N, C-alpha and C positions, 0 to 999 in steps of 0.2 A: 504493500500500500504506500509506504514511504517513497519507494523508488518511483511508483506511478505518479505521485504528487510532484516529485522533483522533475520528472520528465515533462509533465504538464506545465510546470513553472518555466522550465527552459524553453519549451515550445512557444509559450506566450511571450517570453522575452525576445526570442528571435523574430517573432511576428511583429512585435512593436518596432524593432529595428528596421525591418523591411517596410513597414508602414511609414516610418519617419523618412526613409529614403524616397519612397514613392511620392510622398506629399511635398517634402521640402528639398529633396535633392541631396547630392553627396556632401555639400557643405554643412548639412545638419548633423553629420556623423563625425566623431573624432576618429583618430587613426586606429585606436584599438577596436572601435566598433566596426570600422571598415574591414579590418582583418578578421574579426569575429564572424562577420557575414561570409567572407571568403572561405573561412575554414569550415563553415557549416555546409558548403557545397560538397566537401569531401566526406564529412561525417555529420549528416543532417540531424541525427537524433542525439547528438552529444553536446553538452555545454562546452563551448569553445572560448569562453571569456578569459579564463586563466592562461590558456595557450596563447591567445592574442597578446596579452600583456607580457608574457615571457619572451615572445618574439621581438616585441618592441624594445624590451630591456636588453636583450642580447645583441640586436643589430643596430639599435639607436634611432631608426626612423622607418616610416612606411616604405619609402623608396628603397632603402637598404634591404628591407625584408623581401621586397619584390625582386631585387637583383640577386638575392642569395640563390645558390644552387640547391636542387632538391636534397642533396646529401647534407649540406649545411643546415637546411631547415629541419631535417630529421634528427639532428643532434639535440633538438629541444624536446623536452619531455612532453608527450601527448601528441606530437606531430608525427604522423605516419606517412606512408607512401601516397595515400590518396590526398591528404592535405597538401603535401609538398607538390604534388602534380597540379592541384587546383591553383595554387599561388603562382607556380612557374608558368602555367598555361595562360592565366589572365594577364601576366606581364607581357608575354609574347604576343597576345592578341592586341593589347594596348599599343605596343611598339609598331605592329603592322598597320593598325588603324591610323596612327599618327603619320607613318610613312606614306601610306596611300592617300591620305588627305592632302598632302603637299603636291601631288602630281598635277601638272598643268597650271599651277598657280604661279603668278609672277613673283620671283624671289624678292625683288626690292620692295614690293608692297606686302609681302608675307614673311618678312624677316623675323618677326616675333614668333610666328608659328614654327618657323625653322628652328629658332632657339628653343622653343618648348619641346620639339621633337628630339633635338640633340641632347638636351638635359635629361629627358626621360630615358633615352637610349644609352647614354654614355656616363652620366655623372657618378654613379656608384660602382662602376666597373673597377676591378682590382688590378687590371693590366691596361696598358695604353692601347688605344685603338685609333686607327687613322681612317677617316671616312671622307668620301667625296660626294658633292651634290652637283649633278650635271644639269646644265641649262641650255636652252636653245637660243637662237639669235635675239629673241624678244625677252630673254631672261625668264621664260617659263620653265618650271622645274620638270625635267625629264625623269630623273630617278635619283636615288641615293644608294650608295654602296660602300660597305666596309672593304678596304683594299689591303690593309696591313694590320697586324696585331703584334703586340710585344713592345719592347723598349724601342721607341722611335728615335731615329737619328738620320743624318744624311746617308748613312751606310745601310740602313734597313728599309728605307722608302726608295724604291728604284724608279727613277724618272721614266725609264723605258716602259715598265709595266703600267705606270701611271698614264702615260701618253696613249698606250695601247687601249686602255679602258675608256679614255676620253673619246678616241676615234670610234670605238665599238658602239658608243652611245650617241654618236653623231652630235656631240656637244659643241657649242660655240663659245661657251664660258663655263667656268667651274668655280665652286667654292670648296675649300678643304676645311676639315675640322679634326681635332683630336682632343683627347681628355688628359687631364693630369690627375692620376689617382690620389696624389697628395692633397688635392683640393685647391692648390694654388692657381690663381688666374694670371700670374705674371709670366709672359713669354720668356723663354730662356734664349741664350745665344744660339743654341742648336736649333730652336724653333725658328728663329729669324733666318739662320743660314739655310734651313730646309725650305722655307718659304721663298727665299731668293732663288734657289736652284730650280724649284718647281715653276716659279714665275718665268724664268728664262726658258725652261723646257716648253712651257705653254706658248710663249711668244714665238718660238721657232715654228710652230704649226698654226699660227694666227688664232690662238684661243686665249681668251682673257681669264686670268686668275683674279677673281674679284675680291676675295677675302680669305683669311685664315682665322677660324674660330677656335678658341680654346675653352673647353668645358671643365669647370672646376666646382668649387663649393658655392659659387655665387648663384643668384637667381636668374642670371642670364650669362651667356658665354662672353668671353673677352674677344673683341673684334679688332683685328689688325687694321681694317679699313677705318673704323670709327675713331681709332686712336692715331691715325695718320701714318701708320707704319707701312701700309701698302704704297702710299705715295712716296715715302722715303725709299722703299725697295725699287719702285719703278724708276726713280731718278738715278739710283745706283746702277741700274741695269741698262739705261738708255745708251751709254757709250758702247755697250757690247752687242747691241741689236742692229 
């Protein structure tokens, strides 16, 4: 009887959370409530409140929980394979949605949405990832693609492979982005050197490198263009073109 009452109580609590979301939207839920509802997709008859709080305590934020691997998630007491799958799957769906939402949009008018996508896709990654956003002649977004993973430098991002992918996408312009797992938004000397090399490589095939975005702990990426660094690099490269 006691178990039955507890199950009824838990069911009522979950329904109240669902109703809150249905009526007021995601902003009405705090992060542990969002995770609790996600976990109930994997274990619909179990109270997931404590598990949700443990996840936030362990990983520090909702974004970090969503970026965790299924193996990492299952190190938390009460999180099984089904829960881990539900969290990992919803993160992958969100990433694909944000990616596809960008297609055909003008980059210059949708730069905030691009920033939102990059932050969601890259901010909490534990390794560096180099991504390119391919644009047509009117700066409409053709596609985005991760090109390199690992510690990025002028020695690990190959201009030949970069150019090959640009040509395969029939791009007239490109924006590059990478993340700093440390959270820093400050571009390093290596970041600047890499940007210069790729700017020259693009110029040789009459493709514009519009910007280099760095994703860190901030609410928006660091933009080389917005901070005048792309203009500086262009001036440095002019005598070589």
